[in-house]
N, C-alpha and C positions, 0 to 999 in steps of 0.2 A: 504493500500499499504506499503510495505516495502522500506526504502532505507538502505543503507549498508556503512558503513566506516570500515577500519582495519589499523593495522601496518604492514608495510614491514619489514622483518627483513633480513639484508645482511650479511653473514657468510664470513670472510676473515681473512688472516693473512699473506699476502705476495704473491701476484699472479704476480710476477714480470716477472718471465721466461715465464710463459704460455701466458702471454699477453703482451710479449714484444714489439709486433708490435704497441701496442697502446702507448707506451712511446713517440712518435714521434708526436702523436696528439697534437694541441696546446691548444684545449679546456680544457685540463686535468690541463695543468700547474698550471694555478691561483687556483685551486679549491681545491686540495685534501690535506688530511694529511695522510690516513690510507689505507692499501692495501685490496682488496677485493679478495675472492677465491670464484669464480662463479662455482655452482655445479648444476647437473640437477636431478631432481627426477625421478626414476626409474618408479613411478606409471604414470598412464595415465595423458598427459598433461593438464594443469588446464588453463582456458581461465579467464583473468581478465576482467571482466564487471563491470565497475565504476557505472552504472546506477540502476540496478536492482540485488539484490541477487539472484542468480539462482543455478541449479545444477551443473553449471561449477565449482563452488565453494566447493571444499571437504573439511569437517570440521576434525580438528586433534584434537582428545580427549586428556584427561589427561593419556590415556596409553603410557607408554613408548615405546611402539613398533611402535606408531605412529610418532614417529620423523622423520623429513624431511630426505630424503635420503643423503647419503654421497659420492657418486662416483663423481668424478670431471672432469669436461671438459672443453674445451676453446670454446670461439665464438668471430668472428670478430666483433660483436655487442656489446660485453660486456662491459659494464662501471664499472671502479673500482677506489678506492681512495687508496693511500698509506699510510699503517700503518707503520709510520716512528719509532714508539715506539715499536713494535713488534718483533725486531730483533737487535743483536748487531751487525750486519754488516753495512756497510758504508749507513749511512743516505742518503748520496747525491746521490747515485747510484741507480739504478733500475735494476739490473741483478741477484739479490741475488733468492735464491731458494723460490718456492711457498710451504707453509704450508698447508695440507689438514687439514680442522678443522670439528669440530662436528655440525652438522646442529642445529638450534635452535627448541626448543620445550618445551612443559610443562611435567615434569616428577616429580611425586611423590609430586604435588602441588607446584612445583618452575618453574620458566621460565629460562631455560637453553640457553646460548649462549655460543657458543665456549666450551663447556663442563663445564662451571661456573655458577654458581647461580647467576642470577641479580635480581629476584624478588623472595619472598617467598610467602607463603600462597595465593597463585594463587585462585582465587574463580571459582567454577565450570561452572560458566555462561561465563567464558572468554575461547576462542578457539583461535588456531594458524592455520592460512590458508596458504597453499604454492602458489607460484605465479610461474606460467611458461605460457603455451598458447603463446608462440611465443616471449616472454621475455627471456633475455640470461641467467638465474640462477634461480634455485629453493633453492637455499640457502636464496633467499629472502623469507620473509613469511608476512601476515598480522596477526594483533591481532583483533580480534572481541569479542563481548559480545552481550547478549540477556536479554530480560526482558519480563515478562508476561503483562505488562501493557503498551498499546500505550501511547506516550506522545511525546510532542514537546521538551522536554529537559529531558535529561537521564544523572545520574551521576553513573559511573562504576568504582568498584575498579580493578585495574589490578594486585596487592597483595603489598607485603611491601618492602620498600627499605629502607635498613641500610647500613651504612659503605662503601659508594661508593663515591668518590669525584663526584662531578658533577658542570656543569656550565648549566645554563639556561637562555633563553630569554624569557620575559614575558611583558606584556603590565602593566606598573604600571598606566598609564591613557589611556583613550580610544584611543587616538590618537598614542602613542609612547611604543617602547619596551626599556627596559633597562637589563642588565645581573643580575644575582644572583648566589651566589657560596653557596657550602654547601656538606653535604655528608648523609644527612637523608631525608626521604620522607616528614617530617614536615617543612622542609626548603623551599621546592618548592611551590611558591605562585600559587595562581589562576591566569588564563589567560596567562599561560606557552604555548610558541608557539614552543620552541625547547629545548631539554633536552638531554645533552651531558654526559654520564657517563664515568668513568675511572675505568676499570675492572681490578684488580691485583692479584697475589698469595693468595688465601685462602680469595679473596674477601674483603682485609683488606685495610684501609685508608692508604696512605703512611705517612710517619713522615715529620717533618719539614726539614729532610735532603735531600728531594727529589730534583735532580738536573735539572729536566726539560727533561731529556731525558729516555724516560722509557725503561724497561728491556724486555727481552723475554717473561716475563709472564704478560705482560700490553697489553691490548686492549682496544678499544672505544667501546661503544654503544651509538647509537644516535637514540632518539624517534622525530619524527615530526607528530604532529597532523594534519590532513589533512582535505579538503572537501571532502564529498561526497554526490552525489544528492543534495538535498537542506538542509544537515546538515554540520555544521561547528564543529570541535571538537577542545578541549584544554586540557592540563595537569593541574593536582593541587595535592598538597599533604594534609594530615591530620595529626592531632596532633599524630595519631597512627602511624604514619610513612606509611601509606598507599600512594600507587600512584594512583591517580584516574584519569579518562578520562572522561570528558562532553562533551556532544554532543547537539546542539540547532539548531532550524530551525528559532526561531524569529518568527514565525508565530504558533499562537495555533492550527490551523487548519491544520497544516502539520506536522505530527505525525508517528512514528516508533516503533517498538518493537525490533529491531535487526540490529546491524551495524557490517561490517565487513572490512571496509577499512579506519577507523578512524585514525590510528596511523602508521606511515612509521617508521620501525625500521631497523636500518642497524648497523652492526659490522663496525665501520669506523668512521670517524668525519663527512665528510659533502660531499655529490654530489648528485645533483638533476637530472642527465640526466635519470636515470631510472624512477625517479618519474615521470619527463616530459612525458616519453612514456606511462606509465599506465596511467595517468590521463588525459591527453591531453587537460587540461583547461588553460595551461600556457606553455611559451616558455622560455627556458635557455637564459642567457644574450647574450650568443655566437652566439646566432641564430635571434639576433634583431638587427636592423640598429641602430648604434650610432649616437646620436644627434652631430650635429657639433660644437656646444657651448662648448664641453668638454674640446677642446684644445686651449680655448683663455680666456684671462683674462676678466672677467665681473665686474659689478657694479649693485647692487640692491639698490633700493631707500628705502627699509623699514627703517632701523634704522637712515637714514638720515633726513627722514621727516615725518615718519609714515603716517597717512591718509592724511596729508597736502601736498602731493606730487602735484607739479605744474610745468609746462613747465619750468619758470624761474629760479627755482631751480634745474632742471636737468640740463639745459645749464651750470651754473654755476658750477655744479660738474663734467661736462665733461672738461669744462674749466681747472680746477685745476689739474686733471689728466694729462692732455695733457702738462701742463706746468711743470710737475713733470718728463715726460719721461715715463709714463706708461699709454698709452692710453687704455682704456677699448674697447673691441670687441664685446661684447654683454651687453645688458643692460635690466634689468628686472624693468619694471614699475610697482611697488608692489601696495597694496591694496590703493585706494584713487581715482583712475581714472575713476571708473564706476559711472552710473548715479542709486543712490540707495535712498531710502527713510526710515525714521525710525519714525512709527507711536507713538513710546513708547518714543520719545524725544522730546519734543516741547520747544519753545523759551518761556522764563520766568517761567518756571517750573523747580523744584528742579531734578539735577541729580538723577537717580537710578541706582544704580550698577547692572550691569548685562544686562541692556537695551542696551548697544552698541553692544551686540550680536545679537540684533534683527532686524539689517538693512536688506532690500529687495530688490532685483534688479527691475527698473522700466522699463528700456530700454536696449537694446543690445549695444547702442552707448555711447560713452565718456560723463561725466558729463561738466558742463559749464566751468570747469577750463581750459579745452582743447579747448575750443570754442573761436574764435575771439581773441586768445593770440597773445601778441606782444613779441616775442623773437627777434628782432633786424630785424624780417622780420614779414609779417603778415600771421600768422597760424591760418587758418579759423577753423580747426577742427585737430583729429588725425592724418589723413593721411597727411597733411601739416607739422605737427611738426615731425613726424617719418621721411618724405623726408629731412626734413632740417637737423635733426640730422645726418642721415647716409651720406648726402654730405658733412658736414662741419667736422664731426669727423671720417670719414672712417668706418663707420658701414655698410659694404656692405651688409650684410644679418643677422643681429644679435640684434633684439630687441625682448622682450618678455614681456607679459602682466600677471599680476596677476589675477587669476579668482578662486573664492572659487569653488573648485572642476574643477578647470583648470587653468593653467598658462604656459608660453613659453619663448623662447629664441633668442638670437641675438637681434631681438627686440621683447622682451617677455613682457607679461603682465599677472598679477595675475587675475583670474576670480571669480565673484560671480555666483553662480547656483541657490540659493534658491531666488525664486523670488516673487514681491507682486502680491497676487491672484487679487487683484481689478485692477491691472494697464491693461488699454486697450491694452497696445502694447503687453502684456504677455498672453491675453486669447487665443490665438491660440495654446498655448501648455498646454490648460487644467491644470492650477495649483490647487493646492489643499491645504488648510492649514492643515499640519499634526502633530502632536504633537510626539516626540520621545518617545519610551519606551526602557529604558536601560536594560541589562541583568545583573543579579547578579554579573557575572564577572566584568562589567563595574564598578559598585559601590563597588565591593569588595576590589579594591586597593585603590589608590588615586582618590577623586572626582576631578571634574573639573567644575569651574564657567560658563565657556561657555555653556557645557552640561546641566549644572542646569537651566541658562537662556532660553535654546532652549526648554527645557520642558516645561517651562512657558509660553513663547511666540508664541512657534510652528515655524514651517519653511514653506514655501510656495515649495511644492515639485511638480516638472514638473511629469505630466504623464509619466510614462515609457514607454509607445509607443510612446511619442512624444519627448523625451529625443535627440534623434539622430537628428531631426529637429532643436532643439534648438542649439545643438553644431553645427550643420553644418550651420545654419544662423549665430551664432556669429562668428564662426570662418571665414567663407567666408568674413564677413564684416572685420574682423581684418586683414586677409591677403590682401584685396583690400586696405586696409589702410597702408601696409608696414610691419605689425607685423608679425615676422618669427615663432611665437610659443607662448605656454601658459604654466603657472605652475598653477597645479591644487590643490586647498587647500580643507582642511576639508572632505576628501573624506569618512573617517570612519564613519560619521554622517549617511550615508545610512544604515549600519548595524542596527540601530534603528527604521527604517521606513519600516520594512519588512511586517508588518501586513497587509494581505488584498493583497499581492503581490507575494505571494508563498513563503515568507521568506528572511531573510537578505542574503543569498547566491544569490539567484535568483536576488534579487534587486540590489545587488552590481554587478553582472555579467552583467546584461542588460546595467546599467550606463557604466561600463567600456568598454565593447564592442562599444557602442555607442561614447564614448569619441576617443578611438583609431581608429575607423573607420573614425569619422571626422577629425582628427588630420592627419592621412594618405592622405586623399582626398585635405586637405586644406594647410597643412604645409611640404613641400616636404623633409624636413631633420629630420622629427620626432622628432621635437624641442618640447618636453613634459616633464615636470618636475612634477611626482606624489608627493603629501605632505600630511602628515598626514594621512597615509594610511598603518599603521602598523598592520592591523588585516590580518589574513590569507585569508578571503572572497577577499581581494583585492590582495594579494600578489598571490595567486595560480589562479587569474583569469587575471594574466597579460600576455597577449600574444604578444602584440607591444610594450608596453610603456617600455622604456631602462633606464630610470633615476628615481630615486625616492630618497627623502629625508631620510637619514637613522637614525637621531635623532630629539630630541626636539631643537627648536630654539637656535642658539647663542643669549645670552642674555646680553649684555653688562653692565647692571646695577645690575647683580647680580654675586657677587663674588664667592659664593660657587657651581655655574653651569659650571665654565670652563674646571676643570678636569672631571667632569661628560660627558661634552659633547664630549671632545675627546674620553674618555675610551668607552663610550655607542656606538660611530659610529664604533669603531674597533670591538667591538664583534658583533653588529649587522650586521656587514658585513659579517660573518660567513654564515648567512642565506640570507641576502639580495643581497650579492654580486654573488650568483648564479643566479639570477634572473634579477637584475638591476644592473646599475653602481649606486652604493651608492653615495648621494650628501650630501657633510659635512656641508651644508649651509654657507651662509657668514660669515665673520666676520669683525673686525674693525682694519685696520692697525696701527693706532694709540693708539689701547688699550693697557693696562699693561701686556696683555697677548698674543699679536700680535705675538710674535716669537713662541710661544708654539703652537697657533693655526695654524700659517702659516706654519710650518714644517711639522705639521700632514696632512695639505691638500696637501703639496709637494710630499707626500708618499702615499696619499690616493687613487691614480687612478682617480681623480674625477676632478669635475670642481673648478676652483679657482676663487672665486669674494668675494668682500668686499660689506659693506653698509657703508662706510665713509662718514661724513658729508662734503659739499663742502668746501675745503680749509684744512681740518684736515685729513691729511695724514702723513704716515711715509713712506718714498719712500726708505730708506734704508732698510725695511723689503720687500716691494712690489718688489724691483730689485733683491731679493733672488728668488723670485718666477716667474717676469714676464720678458721675452726678451722686447729689445725695440721694436719690431714689435707687440707687444700684444700678443703672443703665450706663452704658458706656457709647461715646460717640464714634461708632465702627465707619470706617470709609468703605466705599462701595464694593472694591474689588480687591483681588489678591495685590499686595504691595509687591513690586517688581524693581530691580535695577533699571537706573535710566540708560538710554542707548549709549550714552558716552562711558558707562561702566561695563558695558556688556562682555568686552575683551581684555578688562584690565584687571589684574590681580589685586584687589581691593584689600588683602589681608596680608600679601608677602612681597609687592614690588616696591614698597618704599616711599610711594609718591601719590598714589591714586586714592583718592575719598570714596567712599561708598556712597551712591546716591540712590533713595528708593522713592519711588512715585506712588501716588494713587489720585482718585478722584472721590470729591463729596458731591451733593445735588447742585451746589452752586460754584464750587472752587476746586481747585487742586491744592496737593499738598506734597512737598519734596522734604525728605529727612536726609540730612547729612551727616556721616557717621565716619570717624577716624578709626579705622579698623587694623591699622598698620603698628607693627613694634610689640604687639602683646601675644603672639602666639603665632604658629606655624601649620600649614595643611599636613596632614599625615601623607607621606610619601613614599612610594616604592622604594626608592633609595636609601630609606631608614632614617631620614632626616628628622630628629626629635622635634618633638612638639615643644618649644620654649621660647620666650620672648627673644627678639632680635636685639642684636648688639645696641641699636639705637632708641630702644624703648623707653630711655630714661627722659628723653627730650626730643621727640618726634612730633613737631608742629607741621601740619600740612596746610596749604591754602588751595583753593579751588573757585568754582563760581556755581550759582543756580541761576537759572533761566525758565521763563515760561516755556522754552521749547524742550525742558526736561520732562514736561508732562503730556503724555500723548492723550490725544483728542480734547484738549482742552477746549476747543471751540464748542463741544457738544453741550457745555454748561454756560455758555455765553448766548446773548442774542443774537439775531441776525444780522445787526448793524456794527457787531463789535470789529474794531480797528486791530484788535492785538495788543492794545495796552493794557497792563494789568497793577493791580495793588500789590505789592509783595510785602508780608508780615512776617518778621523775624521772632520766635517766640521767646528765646532766652534774652535778646537785647531789647526786645519790644520795639525795634525800629521799623517804620513804614516808609517803603520807596514805591515810587510809580517807574513800572519798566515798559518799554515796548516789547513787541513779541520776540524780539532777538536781542533784547538787552539783558543785561545780568548783573548780580550784585556779588560780591566777593565773600568769601568766608574762610576763617583760619581756624583750625581744630586741633588741640591735641590729642594724644593717644586716648582712646575710650572717653572723647569727647563728642558732641553732637548737637546739633541745630536743626530746627524743624521751621519750614517756611510756607506759610499759607499764601497761596497765588490765585488771586480773585480777578476775573475779567472784570474790567471797568466799563461801566454802562454810562454812554454819553446820553444825558436826558434833554438837553437843548445845548444851546451855545455857551451856556455859562456854568451847567453843573454836571459833574460826572460823580457817579458813586459805584461803590464796590463793598458788599458785605464782607467782613473778615470772619466774624464769629466770636465765640467765647475765648477770648484772649488768654486766659489761663489756664486753659485746656491744651494738651499737646496738638491734639487734632481739632483746631478752633473751628475751621468752617464746618465739621461735621454737625454743629449745632444749628444750622440755618437750614430751614426745611422751603423756604419759598420766598418769592419776591414779586412784588407788583408795585405799577405805577399809575397814578391817577391825575393826569394832566389838566384834566377837566375841572379839578377841584383846587387849583392854585398850585400845583405840582406837589402831591403828597406821595411818599414812599413808603409801601407797607413791607415788613421782613417778617415773616413767620420763623419764629425762633424755639428750640426746644431746650430746657435747662435754666440754670439760674448763674449768677455772677456777673462778671463785668464783659459787656458785649459791645465789640469795635467794628466801624465801618470806616472806609475812605469816602470823604465828602470834599469835594472841592471846593465847597463853600459852606459856612455856617447856617442850619436851619433856624427857623424863627422859634421853634418850639417842637418838643418830643412827647409822644405820649406811649404809655405801655398797657395794653389793654383799655384804651380810651380813657387812661388817667394821666395827666400831665405827670412826667418826671424830669428831673436834673439831669443834665448832660455835661461831658467836659468836651472841649474842642480846641485842637491844636492847629492854628492855621499855617504853621510852618509847615507840615507834613500831611495837614488834612485829615489826621485820626481824631474820629469822634466816639466816645466811650459813653455807654449807659450801663447803669447799674441794675441789673435784674435781680430784685430781691424776693422773700418770701418761698413759697415753695416751688420746688422742682417741677415745672409742667410747660407746656405749649403755649405760647403767647404772641401776640402781634405787637410789634414795634412800629410807630407811625413817625416819619419824619416831615414836618411841613415846611416848605420854602416860600 
């Protein structure tokens, strides 16, 4: 039997006029950086069949005449990304001309994209396959390869990659991805799951003077290794600068000789809507129900108690938050609440390192710590305790539990799925002691003590045909106890257990489908956080799960991990943000890096939650994130690096600041972070993760511009000239910039600044106006809900606002008076910079502010 994989190639350079109607589609705005030009193939349409390679796929050989066709057409179903770097025209508008581009093909042994050489020395067993068959474009294509020998694992060369700047995302551990940067094929690590190339004139690497705004001769090429059938693909480089792709099933009995849909290749930066349609195995984030906990402040018990979590400690923690005026509205009860057993840890015997990972689940119900507890009331079990917490602390529907391979929100629990096979209460799920087998990719980068231990001790694997029953029994019990969701951990372990079950992809998909189906049945708000799930087996099997952890844990005791955490989430969100809402993990408000982490989460478009120990809080930090009612000002999309950061190593190059952008309803936001000098990425060559020699005094300078925010024009009015009001959070400065203007910023290591960038509305010849927001909150613009003008009433401007505190706007002149909910209020006005401030007092609610001129 033959299973197939390939790469899709999307050709484009500025499809703005032809696809102008798509500009208004809200799903496009957070996702894309580059423009696609969709073109149809004059040949017979080709059907995308993702299960079996068939006659519907037409092979395109090395004959130059077989390049995919070049005629252009539009389609109302076309999905495209904007190539901001491919034109000298206004990067903030979308109405410039479409450029017809050359289709991807293999010509004279080179892979050509847009008429430029991307790979040389392409082997003869590599082929390009067009994609049509009901899809909007034949400028998309697949790369495939074949072998004469059936195997469960193949490594194919795609050709040689030289002198093209790239950014890739790869798994440095079995659980997590991080970025890597370079320009040669040899720089690409194994287990690469996304590769973005920058192609410039003459395929030359740009020099250090690169400004971040690419020219007419620059475009991007994206490679995404995919799943097909029972196989998973990854990319990797060789010392000879070859770009290879590896496919594997994870089961020696599942073999193939040929693949045709392994690598999804796009001219552009990233957009997965077309891939979603092609594959049908996952759903785009915009088609998923968002969990309710995302818009509320939360507390996780992990770093507060670790496995010693108990009802009394939870009560003390909630009390201390309440006293400080920052009440959590969702609670994650992390590891330590379940009834587990560890036969390798016995009283009186020496501790064996690694045996802590061999705990197994004995019962679905809570452990003895949560039974018969006295927390000012008699809490007989988990149900009583959850009811007590919700009634006393106002968590109407927000407690989650931790579950290994399951965890929830509001009242959330973390869940352990690996069970004790000898447990009488677990027998109904047909558990089997199974020993993980790691792939060469797993062991080729950084090892992991947890995986090494599980290989030694084994795991109690639930029968795949019983896994839904297990999840449903567990989730229904938790739901009946008042728990609102789960956080699922250690999910990637399933990829190592596929032997005898049809391989890693098949087993992962069965577990994921069972999990999502049970969550949908038992938790109405889709409160599910997936964790330790950074393999594409899980990513491209995600149909309903809408939130997933985007990086390795926040580790308060590891000073060299702090900058890596922020940078890795930002870059990982380029891929993960297409499929889920990236979860930035908790942090601690009294940690020395709390400002750094807090500001990042404020513009990450994510949930905001901490793991403070009871009584150890910095409420000055928390009140910049959390409103008095426990809500947060969440930005609209996943926070991602700005275009000029895409190919810069903002952790280790010693010169680049990390900039992360997002949008609110009426403004944009850019956070600037100095991640240099505080740690190094884990590398194959064994470079230790330690601060660089310049970490003591590493002050870097950069600039922020309206051009840093993609689709800023979408939150402006039709007459917008491009001018913006730019407010700096820490300095309190307000500037007026043209669309291509910029402000300077200088930061030391682990310092940050947040800029709210609001399009200026010119109401008449003398009045310009731009709402800033709650200026004492990191994401100030998140408080602005609406804006309207009333010129017939002597020019009255109404701003709809959520929250309380100091609300700022830019106004080119002083208003006659101001009202808040029709009551006159005092205001401050600085004519030097146009900053107008109104104090919103009283309860935290939505209200109207009117400025009369």
